[in-house]
PASEBA-1860 file (N, C-alpha, C; in nm, 3 decimals):
! residues 325
1> MIVPKFWA> 5.376/10.705/4.999/5.488/10.613/5.015/5.564/10.601/4.883 ~ 5.697/10.616/4.891/5.782/10.601/4.774/5.894/10.503/4.809 ~ 5.910/10.401/4.726/6.021/10.308/4.741/6.094/10.303/4.607 ~ 6.195/10.388/4.587/6.257/10.402/4.456/6.347/10.283/4.420 ~ 6.366/10.267/4.290/6.452/10.160/4.238/6.596/10.208/4.222 ~ 6.616/10.335/4.189/6.749/10.388/4.161/6.785/10.500/4.260 ~ 6.914/10.503/4.296/6.963/10.602/4.392/7.091/10.667/4.341 ~ 7.117/10.790/4.385/7.239/10.862/4.349/7.271/10.961/4.461
9> EAVLKSQT> 7.391/11.016/4.454/7.433/11.116/4.553/7.506/11.229/4.482 ~ 7.484/11.350/4.528/7.552/11.467/4.473/7.622/11.542/4.586 ~ 7.742/11.592/4.557/7.820/11.669/4.653/7.850/11.806/4.592 ~ 7.813/11.910/4.662/7.842/12.047/4.618/7.918/12.120/4.727 ~ 8.012/12.209/4.686/8.090/12.286/4.781/8.083/12.433/4.748 ~ 8.089/12.514/4.852/8.088/12.659/4.836/8.197/12.717/4.925 ~ 8.285/12.796/4.869/8.396/12.854/4.944/8.376/13.004/4.960 ~ 8.384/13.050/5.082/8.380/13.193/5.112/8.509/13.231/5.184
17> RKRQITVR> 8.521/13.357/5.221/8.641/13.400/5.293/8.650/13.334/5.430 ~ 8.537/13.307/5.490/8.537/13.258/5.628/8.526/13.106/5.638 ~ 8.465/13.039/5.542/8.440/12.896/5.559/8.412/12.829/5.426 ~ 8.418/12.696/5.432/8.378/12.614/5.317/8.254/12.535/5.356 ~ 8.156/12.536/5.271/8.032/12.461/5.296/8.029/12.342/5.199 ~ 8.010/12.222/5.255/7.997/12.101/5.174/7.860/12.040/5.199 ~ 7.788/12.014/5.092/7.653/11.957/5.102/7.649/11.825/5.026 ~ 7.598/11.721/5.089/7.578/11.591/5.025/7.429/11.557/5.034
25> KLGWSDDG> 7.367/11.537/4.920/7.226/11.506/4.916/7.199/11.385/4.827 ~ 7.093/11.312/4.862/7.054/11.193/4.788/6.950/11.227/4.683 ~ 6.947/11.147/4.577/6.843/11.156/4.475/6.793/11.017/4.444 ~ 6.669/11.008/4.396/6.610/10.877/4.369/6.514/10.885/4.252 ~ 6.486/10.769/4.193/6.396/10.764/4.078/6.357/10.620/4.050 ~ 6.242/10.602/3.990/6.201/10.471/3.938/6.235/10.457/3.791 ~ 6.277/10.567/3.728/6.300/10.566/3.584/6.441/10.521/3.546 ~ 6.543/10.566/3.622/6.678/10.528/3.586/6.780/10.602/3.670
33> PDEAQVMA> 6.909/10.561/3.664/7.013/10.626/3.745/7.039/10.771/3.706 ~ 7.023/10.804/3.580/7.044/10.943/3.537/6.943/11.036/3.602 ~ 6.818/10.992/3.605/6.713/11.073/3.667/6.739/11.089/3.817 ~ 6.789/10.982/3.880/6.822/10.990/4.023/6.935/11.091/4.046 ~ 7.034/11.092/3.957/7.146/11.184/3.971/7.101/11.330/3.954 ~ 7.014/11.352/3.858/6.961/11.487/3.837/6.889/11.536/3.962 ~ 6.808/11.448/4.021/6.736/11.486/4.142/6.834/11.517/4.256 ~ 6.939/11.435/4.272/7.037/11.458/4.378/7.104/11.593/4.361
41> ELRAADAL> 7.140/11.628/4.237/7.206/11.755/4.212/7.113/11.873/4.237 ~ 6.987/11.859/4.202/6.891/11.966/4.227/6.870/11.985/4.377 ~ 6.859/11.874/4.451/6.839/11.882/4.596/6.962/11.942/4.664 ~ 7.082/11.904/4.616/7.204/11.958/4.674/7.215/12.108/4.647 ~ 7.185/12.150/4.525/7.192/12.292/4.490/7.094/12.373/4.573 ~ 6.975/12.322/4.590/6.874/12.392/4.670/6.919/12.403/4.815 ~ 6.972/12.293/4.870/7.016/12.295/5.009/7.133/12.391/5.029 ~ 7.227/12.391/4.934/7.343/12.480/4.946/7.300/12.626/4.944
49> ARIERGEP> 7.208/12.659/4.855/7.161/12.797/4.848/7.091/12.838/4.978 ~ 7.015/12.751/5.034/6.943/12.783/5.157/7.038/12.795/5.276 ~ 7.141/12.710/5.280/7.240/12.719/5.387/7.317/12.850/5.378 ~ 7.351/12.889/5.255/7.422/13.016/5.235/7.338/13.135/5.280 ~ 7.205/13.118/5.275/7.117/13.226/5.323/7.100/13.223/5.474 ~ 7.159/13.121/5.539/7.153/13.116/5.685/7.056/13.016/5.743 ~ 6.990/12.934/5.659/6.896/12.835/5.712/6.972/12.719/5.776 ~ 6.927/12.670/5.892/6.997/12.562/5.964/6.958/12.423/5.910
57> LTRRERKA> 7.003/12.390/5.792/6.970/12.262/5.730/7.080/12.158/5.755 ~ 7.040/12.031/5.750/7.137/11.921/5.756/7.219/11.921/5.628 ~ 7.349/11.917/5.644/7.436/11.927/5.526/7.461/11.792/5.459 ~ 7.450/11.685/5.534/7.479/11.554/5.477/7.371/11.454/5.515 ~ 7.317/11.387/5.416/7.220/11.280/5.439/7.294/11.146/5.440 ~ 7.274/11.072/5.549/7.340/10.942/5.562/7.280/10.841/5.465 ~ 7.362/10.749/5.420/7.314/10.638/5.339/7.257/10.533/5.433 ~ 7.129/10.546/5.464/7.063/10.455/5.557/6.939/10.397/5.489
65> AYNVGEGV> 6.898/10.279/5.536/6.786/10.211/5.471/6.656/10.288/5.489 ~ 6.634/10.344/5.607/6.512/10.420/5.631/6.531/10.510/5.752 ~ 6.436/10.597/5.771/6.441/10.696/5.878/6.563/10.786/5.864 ~ 6.606/10.809/5.739/6.717/10.901/5.715/6.677/11.041/5.758 ~ 6.556/11.076/5.731/6.507/11.208/5.767/6.378/11.236/5.694 ~ 6.316/11.340/5.732/6.188/11.378/5.671/6.204/11.394/5.520 ~ 6.120/11.325/5.444/6.120/11.342/5.300/6.211/11.249/5.223 ~ 6.290/11.164/5.290/6.376/11.069/5.220/6.312/10.931/5.226
73> PIREEIVE> 6.287/10.869/5.113/6.211/10.743/5.113/6.293/10.622/5.156 ~ 6.224/10.507/5.164/6.287/10.381/5.202/6.392/10.343/5.097 ~ 6.509/10.302/5.147/6.619/10.267/5.058/6.652/10.119/5.075 ~ 6.578/10.033/5.009/6.596/9.889/5.014/6.572/9.829/4.875 ~ 6.627/9.711/4.854/6.605/9.642/4.728/6.457/9.606/4.713 ~ 6.400/9.634/4.598/6.261/9.596/4.571/6.258/9.451/4.522 ~ 6.189/9.367/4.595/6.176/9.226/4.557/6.059/9.207/4.463 ~ 5.947/9.270/4.493/5.831/9.264/4.404/5.732/9.373/4.442
81> RRGETVVT> 5.641/9.403/4.349/5.533/9.499/4.371/5.400/9.429/4.349 ~ 5.306/9.455/4.438/5.169/9.406/4.424/5.076/9.526/4.436 ~ 5.049/9.592/4.325/4.969/9.714/4.331/5.045/9.820/4.407 ~ 4.982/9.876/4.511/5.048/9.978/4.593/5.142/9.918/4.697 ~ 5.134/9.787/4.716/5.219/9.720/4.815/5.354/9.686/4.754 ~ 5.460/9.717/4.828/5.596/9.692/4.780/5.666/9.601/4.881 ~ 5.725/9.493/4.831/5.802/9.402/4.916/5.950/9.432/4.894 ~ 6.021/9.461/5.002/6.163/9.496/4.993/6.245/9.397/5.075
89> RNVYGARC> 6.377/9.399/5.052/6.469/9.320/5.135/6.546/9.416/5.224 ~ 6.540/9.395/5.356/6.600/9.491/5.448/6.749/9.469/5.465 ~ 6.810/9.543/5.556/6.956/9.544/5.567/7.014/9.411/5.611 ~ 6.934/9.325/5.678/6.987/9.194/5.716/6.928/9.080/5.632 ~ 6.859/9.115/5.524/6.819/9.014/5.427/6.676/8.967/5.431 ~ 6.600/9.004/5.533/6.460/8.960/5.542/6.371/9.044/5.452 ~ 6.260/8.984/5.407/6.164/9.056/5.324/6.067/9.134/5.412 ~ 6.035/9.255/5.369/5.943/9.341/5.442/5.832/9.389/5.349
97> LNTPNVLF> 5.711/9.387/5.398/5.595/9.435/5.324/5.574/9.582/5.361 ~ 5.568/9.667/5.260/5.547/9.811/5.280/5.415/9.851/5.215 ~ 5.329/9.912/5.291/5.198/9.949/5.240/5.168/10.094/5.276 ~ 5.110/10.171/5.186/5.084/10.312/5.215/4.965/10.336/5.307 ~ 4.879/10.236/5.324/4.754/10.270/5.395/4.690/10.157/5.477 ~ 4.757/10.042/5.494/4.701/9.934/5.575/4.782/9.925/5.704 ~ 4.714/9.944/5.816/4.780/9.962/5.945/4.832/9.832/6.003 ~ 4.964/9.829/6.028/5.028/9.723/6.105/5.085/9.786/6.232
105> ADMDFAAG> 5.084/9.712/6.341/5.143/9.759/6.466/5.201/9.640/6.540 ~ 5.332/9.641/6.561/5.397/9.534/6.635/5.418/9.576/6.780 ~ 5.376/9.489/6.871/5.399/9.510/7.014/5.506/9.411/7.058 ~ 5.630/9.459/7.067/5.741/9.373/7.109/5.759/9.382/7.259 ~ 5.799/9.272/7.320/5.817/9.266/7.464/5.962/9.229/7.494 ~ 6.025/9.305/7.583/6.165/9.282/7.616/6.183/9.144/7.678 ~ 6.288/9.075/7.635/6.315/8.941/7.688/6.364/8.945/7.831 ~ 6.429/9.054/7.870/6.485/9.066/8.003/6.423/9.179/8.082
113> PSARLVFW> 6.465/9.195/8.207/6.408/9.301/8.293/6.455/9.439/8.250 ~ 6.379/9.538/8.288/6.416/9.676/8.258/6.529/9.721/8.350 ~ 6.598/9.826/8.308/6.706/9.881/8.391/6.651/9.930/8.525 ~ 6.528/9.982/8.524/6.468/10.030/8.648/6.449/9.916/8.747 ~ 6.399/9.801/8.699/6.377/9.687/8.788/6.511/9.635/8.843 ~ 6.612/9.630/8.758/6.744/9.586/8.805/6.796/9.681/8.912 ~ 6.779/9.811/8.890/6.827/9.910/8.987/6.759/9.892/9.122 ~ 6.626/9.882/9.122/6.556/9.871/9.250/6.579/9.737/9.317
121> TYAPLLIA> 6.616/9.636/9.240/6.654/9.509/9.300/6.794/9.518/9.360 ~ 6.879/9.595/9.295/7.017/9.611/9.340/7.028/9.705/9.460 ~ 6.940/9.802/9.470/6.950/9.904/9.575/6.961/9.845/9.715 ~ 6.875/9.749/9.758/6.888/9.693/9.894/7.022/9.622/9.914 ~ 7.073/9.555/9.809/7.202/9.487/9.821/7.314/9.588/9.838 ~ 7.303/9.701/9.768/7.406/9.805/9.781/7.402/9.868/9.920 ~ 7.282/9.890/9.972/7.269/9.946/10.107/7.329/9.849/10.209 ~ 7.303/9.719/10.190/7.360/9.619/10.281/7.513/9.619/10.274
129> AFAAWFAM> 7.567/9.639/10.154/7.712/9.643/10.139/7.770/9.763/10.212 ~ 7.703/9.880/10.202/7.749/9.998/10.274/7.744/9.975/10.425 ~ 7.637/9.911/10.471/7.623/9.884/10.614/7.737/9.794/10.664 ~ 7.770/9.693/10.581/7.878/9.603/10.620/8.011/9.676/10.623 ~ 8.030/9.770/10.531/8.155/9.848/10.526/8.172/9.930/10.654 ~ 8.063/10.000/10.692/8.072/10.082/10.812/8.091/9.997/10.937 ~ 8.029/9.879/10.938/8.039/9.794/11.056/8.176/9.728/11.067 ~ 8.231/9.687/10.954/8.356/9.611/10.955/8.477/9.694/10.916
137> QRFAFFLA> 8.452/9.814/10.858/8.562/9.902/10.816/8.657/9.831/10.719 ~ 8.599/9.754/10.629/8.680/9.683/10.530/8.627/9.714/10.390 ~ 8.696/9.804/10.321/8.651/9.847/10.189/8.651/9.732/10.089 ~ 8.750/9.645/10.098/8.759/9.532/10.005/8.634/9.444/10.015 ~ 8.586/9.425/10.139/8.465/9.343/10.157/8.344/9.412/10.094 ~ 8.336/9.545/10.115/8.227/9.622/10.055/8.231/9.611/9.902 ~ 8.349/9.627/9.846/8.362/9.623/9.701/8.321/9.487/9.645 ~ 8.362/9.380/9.714/8.328/9.245/9.668/8.176/9.223/9.672
145> VALVGVFV> 8.114/9.266/9.783/7.968/9.251/9.796/7.895/9.333/9.691 ~ 7.943/9.456/9.667/7.878/9.544/9.570/7.886/9.485/9.430 ~ 8.002/9.430/9.394/8.017/9.373/9.260/7.935/9.246/9.243 ~ 7.940/9.158/9.341/7.860/9.035/9.335/7.711/9.070/9.333 ~ 7.677/9.176/9.406/7.537/9.217/9.412/7.479/9.253/9.277 ~ 7.563/9.305/9.185/7.515/9.339/9.051/7.462/9.215/8.981 ~ 7.539/9.107/8.987/7.496/8.983/8.922/7.375/8.921/8.992 ~ 7.376/8.924/9.125/7.263/8.869/9.201/7.136/8.948/9.171
153> AYIIARLL> 7.150/9.082/9.167/7.033/9.167/9.140/6.976/9.138/9.002 ~ 7.063/9.120/8.902/7.013/9.092/8.767/6.939/8.960/8.763 ~ 6.991/8.857/8.831/6.925/8.727/8.832/6.788/8.737/8.899 ~ 6.784/8.807/9.013/6.656/8.824/9.083/6.558/8.903/8.998 ~ 6.607/9.013/8.937/6.519/9.095/8.852/6.467/9.015/8.734 ~ 6.550/8.930/8.676/6.506/8.847/8.563/6.396/8.750/8.607 ~ 6.412/8.691/8.725/6.309/8.601/8.776/6.179/8.677/8.804 ~ 6.190/8.797/8.863/6.071/8.878/8.889/6.003/8.918/8.759
161> HRAGRVLR> 6.084/8.952/8.659/6.029/8.989/8.528/5.949/8.874/8.468 ~ 6.006/8.755/8.473/5.936/8.638/8.418/5.811/8.607/8.497 ~ 5.822/8.614/8.630/5.705/8.583/8.713/5.593/8.683/8.688 ~ 5.629/8.811/8.679/5.527/8.912/8.653/5.458/8.892/8.520 ~ 5.534/8.854/8.418/5.475/8.828/8.287/5.379/8.710/8.292 ~ 5.419/8.603/8.362/5.333/8.485/8.374/5.204/8.520/8.447 ~ 5.216/8.594/8.558/5.099/8.631/8.637/5.001/8.718/8.558 ~ 5.052/8.793/8.461/4.966/8.879/8.379/4.917/8.810/8.253
169> GGIEGIAR> 4.940/8.680/8.244/4.886/8.605/8.131/4.983/8.586/8.017 ~ 5.112/8.613/8.039/5.210/8.598/7.933/5.199/8.708/7.830 ~ 5.286/8.701/7.729/5.289/8.803/7.625/5.154/8.817/7.557 ~ 5.095/8.704/7.522/4.967/8.709/7.450/4.858/8.770/7.536 ~ 4.855/8.736/7.665/4.753/8.790/7.753/4.767/8.940/7.773 ~ 4.890/8.987/7.793/4.915/9.130/7.813/4.875/9.208/7.688 ~ 4.921/9.160/7.573/4.891/9.230/7.448/4.741/9.229/7.418 ~ 4.679/9.116/7.442/4.536/9.106/7.410/4.454/9.202/7.496
177> RRVEAFLA> 4.491/9.219/7.622/4.418/9.314/7.707/4.436/9.457/7.657 ~ 4.556/9.490/7.610/4.577/9.624/7.552/4.484/9.644/7.432 ~ 4.479/9.543/7.346/4.398/9.555/7.225/4.251/9.564/7.261 ~ 4.206/9.481/7.353/4.065/9.483/7.392/4.026/9.615/7.456 ~ 4.117/9.673/7.535/4.088/9.804/7.595/4.076/9.911/7.487 ~ 4.162/9.902/7.386/4.154/9.999/7.276/4.025/9.980/7.196 ~ 3.989/9.855/7.167/3.868/9.828/7.089/3.741/9.870/7.163 ~ 3.746/9.866/7.295/3.628/9.905/7.374/3.590/10.051/7.348
185> SHPNWNVR> 3.690/10.133/7.321/3.663/10.275/7.293/3.664/10.305/7.144 ~ 3.684/10.203/7.060/3.682/10.218/6.915/3.602/10.103/6.854 ~ 3.471/10.105/6.873/3.387/9.989/6.836/3.384/9.958/6.687 ~ 3.422/10.051/6.602/3.421/10.024/6.457/3.544/9.948/6.410 ~ 3.644/9.940/6.493/3.769/9.876/6.452/3.754/9.724/6.441 ~ 3.825/9.667/6.346/3.837/9.522/6.335/3.984/9.489/6.311 ~ 4.039/9.399/6.392/4.183/9.372/6.385/4.209/9.221/6.387 ~ 4.321/9.185/6.330/4.372/9.049/6.337/4.500/9.052/6.420
193> LYRTPAGI> 4.515/8.952/6.508/4.633/8.942/6.593/4.719/8.825/6.549 ~ 4.851/8.846/6.554/4.948/8.744/6.515/5.056/8.735/6.622 ~ 5.102/8.614/6.645/5.216/8.594/6.735/5.345/8.605/6.654 ~ 5.437/8.688/6.699/5.569/8.699/6.639/5.671/8.643/6.737 ~ 5.796/8.622/6.697/5.894/8.571/6.792/5.912/8.660/6.915 ~ 5.893/8.791/6.898/5.918/8.884/7.008/5.792/8.942/7.070 ~ 5.674/8.912/7.015/5.554/8.972/7.070/5.431/8.946/6.987 ~ 5.352/9.051/6.966/5.223/9.041/6.897/5.216/9.146/6.787
201> RLLATHRT> 5.162/9.106/6.672/5.140/9.199/6.560/4.990/9.220/6.543 ~ 4.952/9.343/6.518/4.812/9.378/6.491/4.800/9.428/6.348 ~ 4.695/9.384/6.282/4.664/9.428/6.145/4.518/9.472/6.143 ~ 4.493/9.597/6.107/4.357/9.651/6.102/4.298/9.628/5.964 ~ 4.175/9.577/5.959/4.112/9.544/5.830/3.984/9.621/5.803 ~ 3.935/9.702/5.897/3.805/9.765/5.880/3.809/9.885/5.786 ~ 3.928/9.947/5.771/3.943/10.058/5.677/4.092/10.081/5.653 ~ 4.122/10.167/5.557/4.261/10.206/5.534/4.290/10.336/5.609
209> FDPREPEV> 4.419/10.366/5.626/4.462/10.478/5.708/4.568/10.561/5.637 ~ 4.570/10.690/5.667/4.686/10.773/5.638/4.781/10.755/5.758 ~ 4.906/10.714/5.736/4.996/10.690/5.850/5.015/10.810/5.941 ~ 4.984/10.931/5.893/5.005/11.049/5.974/4.878/11.102/6.039 ~ 4.770/11.028/6.028/4.645/11.078/6.088/4.645/11.055/6.239 ~ 4.573/11.137/6.316/4.576/11.129/6.462/4.534/10.993/6.518 ~ 4.439/10.925/6.453/4.392/10.797/6.507/4.502/10.691/6.503 ~ 4.594/10.701/6.408/4.707/10.607/6.404/4.798/10.631/6.524
217> AECFAALK> 4.829/10.757/6.550/4.913/10.790/6.666/4.846/10.747/6.796 ~ 4.715/10.764/6.803/4.640/10.723/6.921/4.649/10.572/6.940 ~ 4.634/10.498/6.833/4.643/10.352/6.838/4.782/10.308/6.884 ~ 4.886/10.365/6.823/5.023/10.328/6.859/5.051/10.356/7.006 ~ 5.003/10.469/7.055/5.026/10.504/7.196/4.954/10.407/7.289 ~ 4.829/10.374/7.256/4.751/10.284/7.341/4.811/10.144/7.345 ~ 4.864/10.098/7.233/4.920/9.963/7.225/5.066/9.958/7.268 ~ 5.126/10.074/7.295/5.267/10.084/7.333/5.357/10.028/7.224
225> VDPVYALL> 5.330/10.071/7.103/5.411/10.031/6.988/5.549/10.095/7.001 ~ 5.650/10.025/6.950/5.787/10.076/6.952/5.790/10.219/6.897 ~ 5.842/10.316/6.975/5.846/10.456/6.928/5.924/10.473/6.798 ~ 6.027/10.391/6.778/6.105/10.402/6.654/6.019/10.363/6.534 ~ 5.938/10.257/6.552/5.849/10.215/6.443/5.745/10.323/6.416 ~ 5.690/10.380/6.522/5.590/10.486/6.505/5.648/10.605/6.429 ~ 5.772/10.643/6.463/5.837/10.754/6.393/5.865/10.719/6.247 ~ 5.905/10.595/6.224/5.931/10.550/6.087/5.806/10.559/6.002
233> CHNQNCFR> 5.693/10.513/6.056/5.567/10.520/5.981/5.533/10.664/5.945 ~ 5.554/10.754/6.040/5.523/10.894/6.015/5.617/10.954/5.911 ~ 5.747/10.932/5.927/5.844/10.993/5.836/5.836/10.936/5.695 ~ 5.817/10.804/5.684/5.813/10.739/5.553/5.671/10.735/5.496 ~ 5.573/10.777/5.576/5.434/10.781/5.531/5.388/10.644/5.480 ~ 5.416/10.542/5.559/5.375/10.406/5.523/5.375/10.319/5.648 ~ 5.327/10.197/5.633/5.334/10.095/5.738/5.422/9.981/5.687 ~ 5.488/9.912/5.781/5.579/9.804/5.743/5.555/9.681/5.830
241> ARVSPKPW> 5.584/9.564/5.773/5.579/9.440/5.850/5.681/9.343/5.791 ~ 5.765/9.285/5.876/5.859/9.184/5.829/5.781/9.057/5.798 ~ 5.800/9.001/5.677/5.719/8.887/5.634/5.802/8.762/5.609 ~ 5.931/8.766/5.638/6.013/8.645/5.630/6.103/8.640/5.753 ~ 6.157/8.524/5.787/6.231/8.508/5.913/6.360/8.589/5.918 ~ 6.405/8.615/6.041/6.537/8.674/6.060/6.641/8.563/6.041 ~ 6.746/8.590/5.966/6.840/8.483/5.930/6.905/8.415/6.050 ~ 6.945/8.491/6.152/7.014/8.430/6.265/6.923/8.339/6.347
249> RMGVSSPA> 6.792/8.360/6.339/6.701/8.271/6.409/6.686/8.137/6.338 ~ 6.731/8.131/6.213/6.727/8.005/6.136/6.865/7.940/6.130 ~ 6.964/8.003/6.191/7.099/7.950/6.183/7.171/7.983/6.054 ~ 7.121/8.083/5.981/7.184/8.126/5.857/7.280/8.240/5.890 ~ 7.407/8.219/5.863/7.506/8.322/5.893/7.494/8.437/5.794 ~ 7.524/8.557/5.841/7.513/8.675/5.755/7.639/8.690/5.669 ~ 7.622/8.738/5.547/7.739/8.767/5.465/7.803/8.898/5.508 ~ 7.907/8.939/5.438/7.968/9.068/5.467/7.865/9.179/5.450
257> KSALGVWP> 7.875/9.283/5.534/7.780/9.394/5.526/7.778/9.458/5.388 ~ 7.891/9.452/5.320/7.897/9.512/5.187/7.811/9.438/5.086 ~ 7.774/9.312/5.118/7.689/9.235/5.027/7.541/9.250/5.062 ~ 7.511/9.290/5.184/7.372/9.322/5.221/7.369/9.472/5.249 ~ 7.342/9.509/5.372/7.347/9.650/5.406/7.255/9.737/5.323 ~ 7.295/9.864/5.309/7.211/9.962/5.242/7.217/9.942/5.091 ~ 7.102/9.944/5.030/7.089/9.924/4.885/7.116/10.055/4.812 ~ 7.179/10.052/4.693/7.229/9.933/4.622/7.371/9.897/4.665
265> VKPERVPE> 7.404/9.769/4.654/7.539/9.724/4.687/7.631/9.746/4.567 ~ 7.761/9.739/4.588/7.855/9.756/4.480/7.842/9.641/4.379 ~ 7.860/9.668/4.251/7.842/9.564/4.149/7.923/9.438/4.175 ~ 8.045/9.452/4.227/8.127/9.334/4.251/8.076/9.248/4.365 ~ 7.983/9.303/4.446/7.925/9.227/4.557/7.795/9.158/4.520 ~ 7.742/9.185/4.403/7.613/9.129/4.364/7.615/8.976/4.361 ~ 7.716/8.910/4.304/7.716/8.763/4.305/7.710/8.704/4.446 ~ 7.786/8.764/4.539/7.782/8.717/4.677/7.643/8.737/4.737
273> RLRWTSQY> 7.582/8.849/4.707/7.447/8.876/4.758/7.347/8.775/4.703 ~ 7.357/8.745/4.576/7.265/8.649/4.515/7.282/8.510/4.574 ~ 7.408/8.469/4.599/7.432/8.337/4.661/7.371/8.332/4.800 ~ 7.392/8.441/4.875/7.338/8.441/5.011/7.186/8.441/5.012 ~ 7.123/8.524/4.929/6.977/8.530/4.929/6.916/8.397/4.885 ~ 6.983/8.326/4.794/6.934/8.194/4.754/6.936/8.098/4.872 ~ 7.045/8.100/4.949/7.055/8.016/5.068/6.949/8.057/5.171 ~ 6.934/8.187/5.189/6.837/8.237/5.287/6.695/8.197/5.250
281> EAAAQEFA> 6.655/8.218/5.125/6.518/8.188/5.083/6.488/8.039/5.095 ~ 6.587/7.954/5.069/6.566/7.810/5.084/6.540/7.774/5.231 ~ 6.617/7.833/5.321/6.598/7.806/5.463/6.467/7.863/5.514 ~ 6.426/7.977/5.459/6.306/8.046/5.507/6.179/7.965/5.482 ~ 6.182/7.871/5.389/6.064/7.790/5.360/6.023/7.703/5.479 ~ 6.116/7.682/5.572/6.089/7.595/5.687/6.043/7.672/5.809 ~ 6.030/7.804/5.798/5.995/7.886/5.914/5.885/7.985/5.878 ~ 5.825/8.043/5.980/5.722/8.146/5.962/5.766/8.274/6.034
289> ACRFLAEL> 5.722/8.387/5.982/5.752/8.515/6.046/5.654/8.548/6.158 ~ 5.532/8.496/6.148/5.432/8.515/6.253/5.325/8.408/6.239 ~ 5.239/8.397/6.340/5.131/8.297/6.337/5.000/8.363/6.377 ~ 4.895/8.340/6.299/4.764/8.400/6.327/4.708/8.347/6.458 ~ 4.653/8.440/6.540/4.595/8.404/6.668/4.443/8.421/6.670 ~ 4.397/8.540/6.635/4.253/8.568/6.649/4.217/8.694/6.572 ~ 4.086/8.707/6.544/4.032/8.829/6.486/3.933/8.887/6.585 ~ 3.949/9.016/6.615/3.868/9.082/6.717/3.805/9.208/6.660
297> GSGLTQPA> 3.691/9.246/6.717/3.633/9.375/6.682/3.500/9.366/6.613 ~ 3.475/9.461/6.524/3.344/9.482/6.464/3.307/9.382/6.356 ~ 3.406/9.314/6.300/3.380/9.226/6.186/3.381/9.296/6.053 ~ 3.396/9.430/6.054/3.400/9.506/5.929/3.531/9.481/5.854 ~ 3.524/9.475/5.723/3.645/9.461/5.642/3.638/9.554/5.522 ~ 3.753/9.602/5.482/3.766/9.688/5.366/3.844/9.608/5.261 ~ 3.798/9.603/5.135/3.862/9.516/5.036/4.012/9.535/5.021 ~ 4.060/9.659/5.016/4.203/9.683/4.998/4.281/9.631/5.118
305> AREVQRLH> 4.229/9.653/5.238/4.296/9.603/5.358/4.296/9.452/5.362 ~ 4.186/9.391/5.322/4.176/9.245/5.323/4.272/9.184/5.221 ~ 4.293/9.251/5.108/4.386/9.201/5.008/4.530/9.202/5.061 ~ 4.567/9.310/5.129/4.700/9.316/5.190/4.713/9.211/5.300 ~ 4.605/9.189/5.373/4.607/9.086/5.478/4.632/8.947/5.419 ~ 4.568/8.916/5.307/4.589/8.785/5.245/4.733/8.770/5.197 ~ 4.789/8.877/5.140/4.927/8.873/5.095/5.021/8.856/5.214 ~ 4.996/8.930/5.319/5.077/8.919/5.441/5.074/8.778/5.497
313> DEMCGALG> 4.955/8.719/5.509/4.943/8.585/5.567/5.015/8.482/5.482 ~ 5.005/8.497/5.351/5.073/8.404/5.261/5.224/8.414/5.275 ~ 5.277/8.536/5.274/5.422/8.555/5.281/5.480/8.517/5.417 ~ 5.405/8.539/5.522/5.453/8.509/5.656/5.441/8.361/5.693 ~ 5.356/8.287/5.622/5.325/8.151/5.666/5.239/8.154/5.791 ~ 5.154/8.257/5.803/5.082/8.283/5.927/4.975/8.180/5.959 ~ 4.928/8.107/5.860/4.818/8.013/5.884/4.867/7.869/5.900 ~ 4.997/7.849/5.896/5.054/7.715/5.913/5.109/7.696/6.054
321> MRPLA> 5.186/7.591/6.071/5.242/7.558/6.202/5.394/7.552/6.201 ~ 5.455/7.618/6.105/5.601/7.619/6.102/5.655/7.698/6.221 ~ 5.774/7.666/6.270/5.831/7.742/6.384/5.857/7.886/6.346 ~ 5.844/7.975/6.446/5.865/8.117/6.423/6.014/8.151/6.424 ~ 6.050/8.244/6.340/6.189/8.288/6.336/6.198/8.433/6.289
END
């Protein structure tokens, strides 16, 4: 896992008789901006040479916080370092804990029904509308019923979605059964469960992990972890967990994207960013990012994992009773 302090970009062009090739590559460093620029230029030169030889490489790397592509590290402001653990501020201002080897897995649950459920709820209403059209030969009536049916179907699907979740024990019950089923076939595992605003977070404490090892992928698949998060862990070779509230859940309005967004921001935007983060951090003291629920499994703990767990619980407010955000 690499979370650099300095970033740069290099642009190289190559003109031939048939075409012009433009390559934009990023560079990074913990030492300084000059070192980051040197790296960017070396990466751009290497990419340009390979493209000229016919290799199908990406010509431009987007300025994105993470998941830019294989081999490009997390691009966020570093708030603090605790050994191998790095706390960053993400694109909307919340603090995130990044660890190279302590497994986190968030199981988020959709607030509304799936598109499939809405479709199958809507299908009988649409069939009824067609039947009415053929019987009455009035297209306007069919169109009105079909359009109203969309809203009726969504309301019914939402009610079915909520009822199904309640019957299965709610978010906590569904997630806990997934975890227990996984632990039944992995008796050495020990995990802590946390309630988040959108679902359940799992933290493994029995050992440390390489984010790219098969058992991590197996765990993510069994728990139905967000595929985007799973890909991020693999590409960035780390695990992540948001440890402070989302600003909009606290009623804190976001500043201009140019003052947050992808790090680093323009120098003239730094004062605005500092004012906003001061307001955000003050509000965040009244909320928690998650709440501890239970510890399940073998009871085994690994010191490095337990240390990250203590840091996580402290930053999240996981052992208190503050409202989640």
